[in-house]
All heavy atoms as a GROMACS GRO file, in nm:
protein
  567
    1MET      N    1   0.084  -0.117   0.000
    1MET     CA    2   0.000   0.000   0.000
    1MET      C    3   0.089   0.124   0.000
    1MET      O    4   0.190   0.128   0.066
    1MET     CB    5  -0.093   0.001   0.122
    1MET     CG    6  -0.187   0.119   0.116
    1MET     SD    7  -0.291   0.157   0.258
    1MET     CE    8  -0.360   0.009   0.311
    2ALA      N    9   0.049   0.226  -0.075
    2ALA     CA   10   0.126   0.349  -0.083
    2ALA      C   11   0.116   0.428   0.048
    2ALA      O   12   0.015   0.422   0.118
    2ALA     CB   13   0.076   0.434  -0.199
    3GLU      N   14   0.224   0.500   0.076
    3GLU     CA   15   0.225   0.583   0.196
    3GLU      C   16   0.135   0.704   0.174
    3GLU      O   17   0.132   0.763   0.066
    3GLU     CB   18   0.368   0.629   0.222
    3GLU     CG   19   0.383   0.707   0.351
    3GLU     CD   20   0.527   0.741   0.379
    3GLU    OE1   21   0.616   0.661   0.348
    3GLU    OE2   22   0.550   0.850   0.433
    4ASN      N   23   0.061   0.743   0.276
    4ASN     CA   24  -0.028   0.858   0.266
    4ASN      C   25   0.054   0.985   0.283
    4ASN      O   26   0.116   1.007   0.388
    4ASN     CB   27  -0.137   0.849   0.372
    4ASN     CG   28  -0.246   0.953   0.352
    4ASN    OD1   29  -0.222   1.060   0.299
    4ASN    ND2   30  -0.365   0.921   0.396
    5ASN      N   31   0.053   1.071   0.181
    5ASN     CA   32   0.132   1.194   0.187
    5ASN      C   33   0.047   1.318   0.214
    5ASN      O   34   0.093   1.429   0.193
    5ASN     CB   35   0.214   1.210   0.059
    5ASN     CG   36   0.128   1.228  -0.064
    5ASN    OD1   37   0.006   1.221  -0.058
    5ASN    ND2   38   0.192   1.251  -0.177
    6HIS      N   39  -0.076   1.299   0.260
    6HIS     CA   40  -0.160   1.413   0.296
    6HIS      C   41  -0.096   1.481   0.418
    6HIS      O   42  -0.051   1.414   0.511
    6HIS     CB   43  -0.301   1.366   0.330
    6HIS     CG   44  -0.399   1.477   0.345
    6HIS    ND1   45  -0.404   1.556   0.458
    6HIS    CD2   46  -0.494   1.523   0.261
    6HIS    CE1   47  -0.499   1.646   0.442
    6HIS    NE2   48  -0.555   1.628   0.324
    7PRO      N   49  -0.089   1.614   0.420
    7PRO     CA   50  -0.024   1.683   0.533
    7PRO      C   51  -0.079   1.644   0.670
    7PRO      O   52  -0.003   1.635   0.766
    7PRO     CB   53  -0.048   1.832   0.505
    7PRO     CG   54  -0.087   1.841   0.362
    7PRO     CD   55  -0.140   1.708   0.321
    8LEU      N   56  -0.208   1.620   0.678
    8LEU     CA   57  -0.267   1.582   0.807
    8LEU      C   58  -0.218   1.444   0.849
    8LEU      O   59  -0.185   1.422   0.966
    8LEU     CB   60  -0.420   1.586   0.800
    8LEU     CG   61  -0.493   1.564   0.931
    8LEU    CD1   62  -0.450   1.664   1.038
    8LEU    CD2   63  -0.643   1.572   0.909
    9ALA      N   64  -0.210   1.350   0.753
    9ALA     CA   65  -0.161   1.216   0.785
    9ALA      C   66  -0.014   1.221   0.828
    9ALA      O   67   0.026   1.151   0.922
    9ALA     CB   68  -0.179   1.124   0.665
   10ILE      N   69   0.063   1.303   0.761
   10ILE     CA   70   0.205   1.317   0.795
   10ILE      C   71   0.219   1.375   0.935
   10ILE      O   72   0.297   1.326   1.018
   10ILE     CB   73   0.278   1.405   0.690
   10ILE    CG1   74   0.281   1.331   0.555
   10ILE    CG2   75   0.418   1.441   0.738
   10ILE    CD1   76   0.323   1.419   0.439
   11TRP      N   77   0.145   1.481   0.965
   11TRP     CA   78   0.150   1.543   1.098
   11TRP      C   79   0.108   1.442   1.205
   11TRP      O   80   0.176   1.426   1.306
   11TRP     CB   81   0.059   1.665   1.104
   11TRP     CG   82   0.061   1.732   1.238
   11TRP    CD1   83   0.146   1.830   1.279
   11TRP    CD2   84  -0.024   1.704   1.350
   11TRP    NE1   85   0.120   1.864   1.409
   11TRP    CE2   86   0.016   1.789   1.456
   11TRP    CE3   87  -0.129   1.616   1.371
   11TRP    CZ2   88  -0.046   1.788   1.580
   11TRP    CZ3   89  -0.192   1.614   1.494
   11TRP    CH2   90  -0.150   1.699   1.597
   12ARG      N   91  -0.002   1.373   1.179
   12ARG     CA   92  -0.055   1.279   1.277
   12ARG      C   93   0.046   1.168   1.305
   12ARG      O   94   0.071   1.133   1.421
   12ARG     CB   95  -0.187   1.221   1.226
   12ARG     CG   96  -0.258   1.129   1.322
   12ARG     CD   97  -0.390   1.082   1.266
   12ARG     NE   98  -0.381   1.017   1.137
   12ARG     CZ   99  -0.330   0.895   1.117
   12ARG    NH1  100  -0.285   0.824   1.218
   12ARG    NH2  101  -0.328   0.843   0.996
   13ALA      N  102   0.105   1.114   1.200
   13ALA     CA  103   0.205   1.007   1.218
   13ALA      C  104   0.326   1.058   1.295
   13ALA      O  105   0.381   0.986   1.379
   13ALA     CB  106   0.246   0.952   1.081
   14SER      N  107   0.368   1.181   1.268
   14SER     CA  108   0.485   1.235   1.337
   14SER      C  109   0.460   1.254   1.486
   14SER      O  110   0.554   1.256   1.565
   14SER     CB  111   0.529   1.368   1.274
   14SER     OG  112   0.442   1.474   1.312
   15LYS      N  113   0.335   1.268   1.523
   15LYS     CA  114   0.298   1.286   1.664
   15LYS      C  115   0.256   1.155   1.730
   15LYS      O  116   0.222   1.152   1.848
   15LYS     CB  117   0.183   1.388   1.678
   15LYS     CG  118   0.212   1.524   1.619
   15LYS     CD  119   0.328   1.590   1.690
   15LYS     CE  120   0.352   1.729   1.632
   15LYS     NZ  121   0.474   1.788   1.677
   16GLY      N  122   0.252   1.047   1.650
   16GLY     CA  123   0.214   0.917   1.705
   16GLY      C  124   0.067   0.907   1.741
   16GLY      O  125   0.031   0.828   1.828
   17ARG      N  126  -0.016   0.982   1.674
   17ARG     CA  127  -0.159   0.979   1.704
   17ARG      C  128  -0.232   0.890   1.603
   17ARG      O  129  -0.198   0.886   1.486
   17ARG     CB  130  -0.217   1.120   1.698
   17ARG     CG  131  -0.175   1.207   1.814
   17ARG     CD  132  -0.253   1.337   1.810
   17ARG     NE  133  -0.228   1.419   1.925
   17ARG     CZ  134  -0.132   1.509   1.937
   17ARG    NH1  135  -0.045   1.525   1.840
   17ARG    NH2  136  -0.120   1.582   2.046
   18THR      N  137  -0.336   0.827   1.650
   18THR     CA  138  -0.424   0.750   1.561
   18THR      C  139  -0.529   0.844   1.504
   18THR      O  140  -0.550   0.956   1.553
   18THR     CB  141  -0.497   0.639   1.638
   18THR    OG1  142  -0.581   0.700   1.737
   18THR    CG2  143  -0.399   0.541   1.703
   19GLN      N  144  -0.596   0.797   1.399
   19GLN     CA  145  -0.706   0.876   1.345
   19GLN      C  146  -0.814   0.895   1.451
   19GLN      O  147  -0.874   1.002   1.460
   19GLN     CB  148  -0.765   0.810   1.220
   19GLN     CG  149  -0.674   0.818   1.100
   19GLN     CD  150  -0.729   0.747   0.979
   19GLN    OE1  151  -0.812   0.657   0.991
   19GLN    NE2  152  -0.682   0.787   0.862
   20GLU      N  153  -0.836   0.793   1.530
   20GLU     CA  154  -0.938   0.801   1.635
   20GLU      C  155  -0.903   0.907   1.739
   20GLU      O  156  -0.990   0.984   1.782
   20GLU     CB  157  -0.957   0.665   1.703
   20GLU     CG  158  -1.019   0.559   1.616
   20GLU     CD  159  -0.922   0.495   1.516
   20GLU    OE1  160  -0.798   0.519   1.526
   20GLU    OE2  161  -0.968   0.421   1.428
   21ALA      N  162  -0.777   0.910   1.780
   21ALA     CA  163  -0.734   1.009   1.879
   21ALA      C  164  -0.747   1.150   1.823
   21ALA      O  165  -0.798   1.240   1.890
   21ALA     CB  166  -0.591   0.983   1.923
   22LEU      N  167  -0.700   1.170   1.700
   22LEU     CA  168  -0.710   1.303   1.640
   22LEU      C  169  -0.855   1.345   1.622
   22LEU      O  170  -0.891   1.460   1.649
   22LEU     CB  171  -0.637   1.307   1.506
   22LEU     CG  172  -0.639   1.442   1.434
   22LEU    CD1  173  -0.578   1.552   1.521
   22LEU    CD2  174  -0.568   1.432   1.300
   23ALA      N  175  -0.939   1.251   1.581
   23ALA     CA  176  -1.081   1.281   1.567
   23ALA      C  177  -1.140   1.331   1.699
   23ALA      O  178  -1.214   1.430   1.703
   23ALA     CB  179  -1.157   1.159   1.518
   24GLY      N  180  -1.105   1.264   1.808
   24GLY     CA  181  -1.153   1.307   1.940
   24GLY      C  182  -1.105   1.446   1.976
   24GLY      O  183  -1.180   1.526   2.032
   25GLU      N  184  -0.980   1.475   1.943
   25GLU     CA  185  -0.923   1.608   1.973
   25GLU      C  186  -0.992   1.716   1.891
   25GLU      O  187  -1.004   1.830   1.937
   25GLU     CB  188  -0.773   1.608   1.944
   25GLU     CG  189  -0.694   1.518   2.036
   25GLU     CD  190  -0.553   1.490   1.986
   25GLU    OE1  191  -0.506   1.553   1.889
   25GLU    OE2  192  -0.487   1.401   2.046
   26LEU      N  193  -1.035   1.682   1.770
   26LEU     CA  194  -1.098   1.781   1.682
   26LEU      C  195  -1.250   1.783   1.693
   26LEU      O  196  -1.315   1.871   1.636
   26LEU     CB  197  -1.059   1.753   1.537
   26LEU     CG  198  -0.911   1.768   1.504
   26LEU    CD1  199  -0.884   1.721   1.362
   26LEU    CD2  200  -0.866   1.913   1.523
   27GLY      N  201  -1.308   1.686   1.763
   27GLY     CA  202  -1.453   1.681   1.779
   27GLY      C  203  -1.526   1.634   1.654
   27GLY      O  204  -1.637   1.680   1.626
   28VAL      N  205  -1.462   1.542   1.580
   28VAL     CA  206  -1.526   1.486   1.460
   28VAL      C  207  -1.519   1.334   1.469
   28VAL      O  208  -1.450   1.279   1.553
   28VAL     CB  209  -1.456   1.534   1.330
   28VAL    CG1  210  -1.465   1.686   1.316
   28VAL    CG2  211  -1.311   1.489   1.323
   29ALA      N  212  -1.590   1.268   1.379
   29ALA     CA  213  -1.587   1.122   1.375
   29ALA      C  214  -1.456   1.072   1.315
   29ALA      O  215  -1.400   1.139   1.227
   29ALA     CB  216  -1.705   1.070   1.291
   30PRO      N  217  -1.406   0.958   1.361
   30PRO     CA  218  -1.284   0.903   1.301
   30PRO      C  219  -1.294   0.886   1.149
   30PRO      O  220  -1.196   0.907   1.078
   30PRO     CB  221  -1.268   0.768   1.371
   30PRO     CG  222  -1.336   0.787   1.502
   30PRO     CD  223  -1.453   0.878   1.474
   31MET      N  224  -1.411   0.850   1.099
   31MET     CA  225  -1.429   0.835   0.954
   31MET      C  226  -1.407   0.968   0.882
   31MET      O  227  -1.358   0.970   0.769
   31MET     CB  228  -1.568   0.780   0.922
   31MET     CG  229  -1.588   0.754   0.775
   31MET     SD  230  -1.465   0.643   0.704
   31MET     CE  231  -1.552   0.491   0.708
   32THR      N  232  -1.437   1.078   0.948
   32THR     CA  233  -1.415   1.210   0.887
   32THR      C  234  -1.266   1.233   0.866
   32THR      O  235  -1.224   1.278   0.759
   32THR     CB  236  -1.475   1.321   0.976
   32THR    OG1  237  -1.617   1.297   0.988
   32THR    CG2  238  -1.452   1.458   0.918
   33VAL      N  239  -1.185   1.201   0.966
   33VAL     CA  240  -1.040   1.214   0.953
   33VAL      C  241  -0.991   1.125   0.840
   33VAL      O  242  -0.910   1.166   0.757
   33VAL     CB  243  -0.967   1.183   1.086
   33VAL    CG1  244  -0.816   1.181   1.067
   33VAL    CG2  245  -1.006   1.284   1.193
   34TRP      N  246  -1.040   1.002   0.835
   34TRP     CA  247  -1.003   0.910   0.728
   34TRP      C  248  -1.036   0.969   0.592
   34TRP      O  249  -0.955   0.964   0.499
   34TRP     CB  250  -1.074   0.776   0.747
   34TRP     CG  251  -1.031   0.673   0.646
   34TRP    CD1  252  -0.929   0.585   0.660
   34TRP    CD2  253  -1.086   0.652   0.516
   34TRP    NE1  254  -0.918   0.509   0.545
   34TRP    CE2  255  -1.013   0.548   0.456
   34TRP    CE3  256  -1.190   0.711   0.445
   34TRP    CZ2  257  -1.041   0.501   0.328
   34TRP    CZ3  258  -1.217   0.665   0.317
   34TRP    CH2  259  -1.143   0.562   0.260
   35ARG      N  260  -1.154   1.026   0.577
   35ARG     CA  261  -1.195   1.085   0.449
   35ARG      C  262  -1.106   1.202   0.410
   35ARG      O  263  -1.073   1.218   0.292
   35ARG     CB  264  -1.341   1.127   0.455
   35ARG     CG  265  -1.436   1.012   0.451
   35ARG     CD  266  -1.580   1.058   0.458
   35ARG     NE  267  -1.670   0.945   0.449
   35ARG     CZ  268  -1.774   0.927   0.528
   35ARG    NH1  269  -1.805   1.016   0.621
   35ARG    NH2  270  -1.849   0.821   0.514
   36TRP      N  271  -1.069   1.286   0.506
   36TRP     CA  272  -0.979   1.397   0.476
   36TRP      C  273  -0.844   1.344   0.429
   36TRP      O  274  -0.792   1.388   0.327
   36TRP     CB  275  -0.958   1.485   0.598
   36TRP     CG  276  -1.076   1.563   0.645
   36TRP    CD1  277  -1.185   1.604   0.570
   36TRP    CD2  278  -1.100   1.611   0.776
   36TRP    NE1  279  -1.273   1.673   0.649
   36TRP    CE2  280  -1.223   1.679   0.776
   36TRP    CE3  281  -1.029   1.602   0.896
   36TRP    CZ2  282  -1.275   1.740   0.890
   36TRP    CZ3  283  -1.081   1.662   1.009
   36TRP    CH2  284  -1.202   1.731   1.006
   37GLU      N  285  -0.788   1.252   0.505
   37GLU     CA  286  -0.655   1.201   0.475
   37GLU      C  287  -0.650   1.122   0.344
   37GLU      O  288  -0.546   1.117   0.279
   37GLU     CB  289  -0.603   1.113   0.589
   37GLU     CG  290  -0.570   1.191   0.713
   37GLU     CD  291  -0.509   1.106   0.822
   37GLU    OE1  292  -0.495   0.982   0.802
   37GLU    OE2  293  -0.476   1.162   0.928
   38ASN      N  294  -0.758   1.059   0.307
   38ASN     CA  295  -0.764   0.980   0.186
   38ASN      C  296  -0.828   1.055   0.069
   38ASN      O  297  -0.862   0.995  -0.032
   38ASN     CB  298  -0.835   0.848   0.212
   38ASN     CG  299  -0.749   0.757   0.296
   38ASN    OD1  300  -0.657   0.694   0.246
   38ASN    ND2  301  -0.773   0.756   0.427
   39ARG      N  302  -0.842   1.185   0.088
   39ARG     CA  303  -0.889   1.276  -0.016
   39ARG      C  304  -1.029   1.243  -0.068
   39ARG      O  305  -1.063   1.271  -0.182
   39ARG     CB  306  -0.788   1.281  -0.130
   39ARG     CG  307  -0.656   1.341  -0.088
   39ARG     CD  308  -0.550   1.324  -0.194
   39ARG     NE  309  -0.429   1.399  -0.162
   39ARG     CZ  310  -0.334   1.356  -0.081
   39ARG    NH1  311  -0.345   1.240  -0.023
   39ARG    NH2  312  -0.227   1.429  -0.058
   40GLU      N  313  -1.109   1.183   0.020
   40GLU     CA  314  -1.249   1.157  -0.016
   40GLU      C  315  -1.331   1.286  -0.002
   40GLU      O  316  -1.428   1.304  -0.075
   40GLU     CB  317  -1.308   1.048   0.075
   40GLU     CG  318  -1.246   0.912   0.055
   40GLU     CD  319  -1.282   0.850  -0.078
   40GLU    OE1  320  -1.395   0.869  -0.125
   40GLU    OE2  321  -1.195   0.783  -0.136
   41ARG      N  322  -1.291   1.369   0.093
   41ARG     CA  323  -1.360   1.496   0.118
   41ARG      C  324  -1.260   1.598   0.167
   41ARG      O  325  -1.165   1.565   0.239
   41ARG     CB  326  -1.466   1.481   0.227
   41ARG     CG  327  -1.577   1.389   0.189
   41ARG     CD  328  -1.711   1.448   0.225
   41ARG     NE  329  -1.818   1.372   0.163
   41ARG     CZ  330  -1.877   1.268   0.217
   41ARG    NH1  331  -1.840   1.225   0.335
   41ARG    NH2  332  -1.973   1.205   0.154
   42ALA      N  333  -1.282   1.723   0.130
   42ALA     CA  334  -1.202   1.833   0.185
   42ALA      C  335  -1.270   1.881   0.312
   42ALA      O  336  -1.393   1.879   0.322
   42ALA     CB  337  -1.193   1.947   0.084
   43PRO      N  338  -1.193   1.925   0.411
   43PRO     CA  339  -1.257   1.978   0.532
   43PRO      C  340  -1.333   2.106   0.501
   43PRO      O  341  -1.291   2.185   0.415
   43PRO     CB  342  -1.140   2.005   0.626
   43PRO     CG  343  -1.017   1.997   0.545
   43PRO     CD  344  -1.048   1.926   0.419
   44ARG      N  345  -1.444   2.125   0.569
   44ARG     CA  346  -1.518   2.251   0.557
   44ARG      C  347  -1.429   2.362   0.613
   44ARG      O  348  -1.340   2.335   0.695
   44ARG     CB  349  -1.648   2.243   0.635
   44ARG     CG  350  -1.745   2.142   0.575
   44ARG     CD  351  -1.871   2.132   0.657
   44ARG     NE  352  -1.835   2.072   0.786
   44ARG     CZ  353  -1.921   2.043   0.882
   44ARG    NH1  354  -2.048   2.069   0.868
   44ARG    NH2  355  -1.880   1.990   0.995
   45PRO      N  356  -1.451   2.485   0.571
   45PRO     CA  357  -1.366   2.595   0.618
   45PRO      C  358  -1.353   2.602   0.770
   45PRO      O  359  -1.243   2.621   0.822
   45PRO     CB  360  -1.433   2.720   0.560
   45PRO     CG  361  -1.496   2.670   0.433
   45PRO     CD  362  -1.546   2.531   0.467
   46LYS      N  363  -1.463   2.584   0.843
   46LYS     CA  364  -1.453   2.591   0.990
   46LYS      C  365  -1.371   2.476   1.046
   46LYS      O  366  -1.298   2.491   1.143
   46LYS     CB  367  -1.591   2.599   1.055
   46LYS     CG  368  -1.672   2.472   1.047
   46LYS     CD  369  -1.802   2.482   1.124
   46LYS     CE  370  -1.870   2.348   1.125
   46LYS     NZ  371  -1.977   2.341   1.220
   47ASP      N  372  -1.382   2.358   0.982
   47ASP     CA  373  -1.302   2.243   1.026
   47ASP      C  374  -1.155   2.265   0.990
   47ASP      O  375  -1.066   2.231   1.069
   47ASP     CB  376  -1.353   2.114   0.963
   47ASP     CG  377  -1.489   2.073   1.016
   47ASP    OD1  378  -1.518   2.101   1.134
   47ASP    OD2  379  -1.567   2.013   0.940
   48ALA      N  380  -1.129   2.319   0.870
   48ALA     CA  381  -0.991   2.346   0.830
   48ALA      C  382  -0.925   2.443   0.927
   48ALA      O  383  -0.809   2.427   0.964
   48ALA     CB  384  -0.987   2.400   0.688
   49LYS      N  385  -0.999   2.543   0.973
   49LYS     CA  386  -0.945   2.639   1.071
   49LYS      C  387  -0.912   2.569   1.201
   49LYS      O  388  -0.806   2.591   1.261
   49LYS     CB  389  -1.046   2.752   1.094
   49LYS     CG  390  -1.017   2.842   1.210
   49LYS     CD  391  -0.945   2.967   1.166
   49LYS     CE  392  -0.933   3.070   1.276
   49LYS     NZ  393  -0.825   3.046   1.368
   50ARG      N  394  -1.003   2.483   1.246
   50ARG     CA  395  -0.981   2.410   1.371
   50ARG      C  396  -0.860   2.317   1.359
   50ARG      O  397  -0.778   2.309   1.449
   50ARG     CB  398  -1.107   2.332   1.409
   50ARG     CG  399  -1.098   2.269   1.546
   50ARG     CD  400  -1.229   2.212   1.596
   50ARG     NE  401  -1.292   2.126   1.499
   50ARG     CZ  402  -1.421   2.136   1.465
   50ARG    NH1  403  -1.498   2.224   1.520
   50ARG    NH2  404  -1.473   2.054   1.375
   51ILE      N  405  -0.848   2.248   1.244
   51ILE     CA  406  -0.734   2.160   1.221
   51ILE      C  407  -0.605   2.244   1.222
   51ILE      O  408  -0.506   2.206   1.283
   51ILE     CB  409  -0.747   2.085   1.088
   51ILE    CG1  410  -0.868   1.993   1.089
   51ILE    CG2  411  -0.620   2.007   1.058
   51ILE    CD1  412  -0.908   1.943   0.951
   52SER      N  413  -0.608   2.355   1.152
   52SER     CA  414  -0.491   2.442   1.143
   52SER      C  415  -0.449   2.492   1.281
   52SER      O  416  -0.330   2.492   1.315
   52SER     CB  417  -0.519   2.560   1.050
   52SER     OG  418  -0.406   2.643   1.041
   53ASP      N  419  -0.545   2.536   1.359
   53ASP     CA  420  -0.515   2.584   1.494
   53ASP      C  421  -0.454   2.473   1.580
   53ASP      O  422  -0.366   2.498   1.662
   53ASP     CB  423  -0.642   2.637   1.563
   53ASP     CG  424  -0.693   2.767   1.503
   53ASP    OD1  425  -0.619   2.831   1.426
   53ASP    OD2  426  -0.809   2.804   1.534
   54HIS      N  427  -0.498   2.351   1.559
   54HIS     CA  428  -0.452   2.237   1.638
   54HIS      C  429  -0.316   2.185   1.593
   54HIS      O  430  -0.235   2.141   1.675
   54HIS     CB  431  -0.556   2.125   1.630
   54HIS     CG  432  -0.533   2.011   1.723
   54HIS    ND1  433  -0.555   2.019   1.858
   54HIS    CD2  434  -0.488   1.885   1.700
   54HIS    CE1  435  -0.525   1.903   1.915
   54HIS    NE2  436  -0.484   1.820   1.821
   55THR      N  437  -0.291   2.190   1.461
   55THR     CA  438  -0.171   2.127   1.405
   55THR      C  439  -0.066   2.224   1.354
   55THR      O  440   0.050   2.186   1.339
   55THR     CB  441  -0.208   2.036   1.287
   55THR    OG1  442  -0.261   2.117   1.180
   55THR    CG2  443  -0.309   1.930   1.326
   56GLY      N  444  -0.107   2.346   1.321
   56GLY     CA  445  -0.015   2.441   1.261
   56GLY      C  446  -0.006   2.428   1.110
   56GLY      O  447   0.066   2.503   1.044
   57ILE      N  448  -0.080   2.334   1.051
   57ILE     CA  449  -0.083   2.320   0.906
   57ILE      C  450  -0.172   2.431   0.850
   57ILE      O  451  -0.286   2.447   0.894
   57ILE     CB  452  -0.140   2.183   0.864
   57ILE    CG1  453  -0.058   2.069   0.924
   57ILE    CG2  454  -0.146   2.172   0.711
   57ILE    CD1  455  -0.123   1.933   0.910
   58PRO      N  456  -0.124   2.510   0.752
   58PRO     CA  457  -0.206   2.618   0.696
   58PRO      C  458  -0.338   2.565   0.637
   58PRO      O  459  -0.340   2.458   0.574
   58PRO     CB  460  -0.118   2.679   0.587
   58PRO     CG  461   0.021   2.641   0.626
   58PRO     CD  462   0.010   2.507   0.693
   59THR      N  463  -0.445   2.641   0.656
   59THR     CA  464  -0.577   2.596   0.607
   59THR      C  465  -0.576   2.573   0.456
   59THR      O  466  -0.633   2.475   0.410
   59THR     CB  467  -0.688   2.697   0.644
   59THR    OG1  468  -0.654   2.825   0.592
   59THR    CG2  469  -0.708   2.705   0.792
   60GLY      N  470  -0.514   2.660   0.382
   60GLY     CA  471  -0.510   2.644   0.237
   60GLY      C  472  -0.442   2.515   0.196
   60GLY      O  473  -0.486   2.446   0.103
   61GLU      N  474  -0.338   2.478   0.266
   61GLU     CA  475  -0.266   2.353   0.238
   61GLU      C  476  -0.355   2.233   0.266
   61GLU      O  477  -0.356   2.135   0.190
   61GLU     CB  478  -0.139   2.346   0.322
   61GLU     CG  479  -0.049   2.231   0.290
   61GLU     CD  480   0.079   2.232   0.371
   61GLU    OE1  481   0.126   2.341   0.411
   61GLU    OE2  482   0.132   2.123   0.395
   62LEU      N  483  -0.432   2.239   0.374
   62LEU     CA  484  -0.523   2.129   0.408
   62LEU      C  485  -0.629   2.110   0.301
   62LEU      O  486  -0.653   1.998   0.256
   62LEU     CB  487  -0.592   2.157   0.542
   62LEU     CG  488  -0.507   2.147   0.666
   62LEU    CD1  489  -0.576   2.213   0.783
   62LEU    CD2  490  -0.476   2.001   0.696
   63ILE      N  491  -0.691   2.218   0.261
   63ILE     CA  492  -0.799   2.210   0.163
   63ILE      C  493  -0.744   2.168   0.027
   63ILE      O  494  -0.798   2.079  -0.038
   63ILE     CB  495  -0.877   2.342   0.157
   63ILE    CG1  496  -0.951   2.363   0.290
   63ILE    CG2  497  -0.976   2.340   0.040
   63ILE    CD1  498  -1.014   2.499   0.308
   64GLU      N  499  -0.635   2.230  -0.014
   64GLU     CA  500  -0.576   2.196  -0.143
   64GLU      C  501  -0.534   2.049  -0.149
   64GLU      O  502  -0.559   1.980  -0.247
   64GLU     CB  503  -0.455   2.285  -0.171
   64GLU     CG  504  -0.394   2.261  -0.308
   64GLU     CD  505  -0.278   2.354  -0.334
   64GLU    OE1  506  -0.288   2.473  -0.299
   64GLU    OE2  507  -0.179   2.308  -0.391
   65ALA      N  508  -0.470   2.001  -0.044
   65ALA     CA  509  -0.426   1.861  -0.041
   65ALA      C  510  -0.544   1.766  -0.044
   65ALA      O  511  -0.535   1.658  -0.102
   65ALA     CB  512  -0.342   1.836   0.084
   66SER      N  513  -0.654   1.805   0.017
   66SER     CA  514  -0.769   1.717   0.024
   66SER      C  515  -0.844   1.707  -0.108
   66SER      O  516  -0.906   1.606  -0.135
   66SER     CB  517  -0.866   1.765   0.132
   66SER     OG  518  -0.806   1.754   0.258
   67ILE      N  519  -0.835   1.809  -0.189
   67ILE     CA  520  -0.911   1.804  -0.315
   67ILE      C  521  -0.824   1.755  -0.431
   67ILE      O  522  -0.876   1.723  -0.537
   67ILE     CB  523  -0.974   1.940  -0.350
   67ILE    CG1  524  -0.871   2.050  -0.362
   67ILE    CG2  525  -1.082   1.975  -0.248
   67ILE    CD1  526  -0.925   2.184  -0.407
   68LYS      N  527  -0.694   1.744  -0.410
   68LYS     CA  528  -0.607   1.689  -0.514
   68LYS      C  529  -0.608   1.538  -0.506
   68LYS      O  530  -0.554   1.480  -0.414
   68LYS     CB  531  -0.464   1.740  -0.497
   68LYS     CG  532  -0.442   1.880  -0.541
   68LYS     CD  533  -0.295   1.912  -0.535
   68LYS     CE  534  -0.271   2.052  -0.588
   68LYS     NZ  535  -0.130   2.089  -0.576
   69ARG      N  536  -0.672   1.477  -0.600
   69ARG     CA  537  -0.676   1.331  -0.604
   69ARG      C  538  -0.577   1.284  -0.709
   69ARG      O  539  -0.569   1.340  -0.816
   69ARG     CB  540  -0.816   1.283  -0.637
   69ARG     CG  541  -0.916   1.322  -0.528
   69ARG     CD  542  -1.043   1.254  -0.553
   69ARG     NE  543  -1.020   1.112  -0.533
   69ARG     CZ  544  -1.101   1.033  -0.467
   69ARG    NH1  545  -1.208   1.082  -0.413
   69ARG    NH2  546  -1.076   0.906  -0.455
   70GLU      N  547  -0.505   1.182  -0.673
   70GLU     CA  548  -0.411   1.125  -0.768
   70GLU      C  549  -0.489   1.058  -0.880
   70GLU      O  550  -0.589   0.993  -0.858
   70GLU     CB  551  -0.321   1.024  -0.700
   70GLU     CG  552  -0.231   1.088  -0.597
   70GLU     CD  553  -0.142   0.985  -0.530
   70GLU    OE1  554  -0.169   0.865  -0.541
   70GLU    OE2  555  -0.045   1.028  -0.466
   71THR      N  556  -0.439   1.077  -1.002
   71THR     CA  557  -0.503   1.012  -1.116
   71THR      C  558  -0.418   0.894  -1.158
   71THR      O  559  -0.297   0.898  -1.153
   71THR     CB  560  -0.518   1.111  -1.233
   71THR    OG1  561  -0.390   1.164  -1.266
   71THR    CG2  562  -0.614   1.223  -1.198
   72ALA      N  563  -0.485   0.792  -1.196
   72ALA     CA  564  -0.414   0.670  -1.236
   72ALA      C  565  -0.383   0.671  -1.384
   72ALA      O  566  -0.444   0.733  -1.462
   72ALA     CB  567  -0.497   0.548  -1.200
   0.00000   0.00000   0.00000
C-alpha cells in the first residue's frame, strides 16, 4: 500500500496519534479524519481552521491537499 502523503496524515504520524485520537481532539468522527486524509472529502472551512489551529498546518494547504486526487 502506498504511503499517505496528505499533510494531516504526515503530521498525525509524526505525533504518534491515531485517526481516532485526532478525531476526538478535533470533535469529529474518526471516519471524517479518514476521508480527509484519503482525499475523499475536503474539510469545511470551519473544520480546516480548527485543524490548522490544532496542528499548525495552513488551512489552504489542508484544503488543497484534500481536493487533489491522484489520477491513475
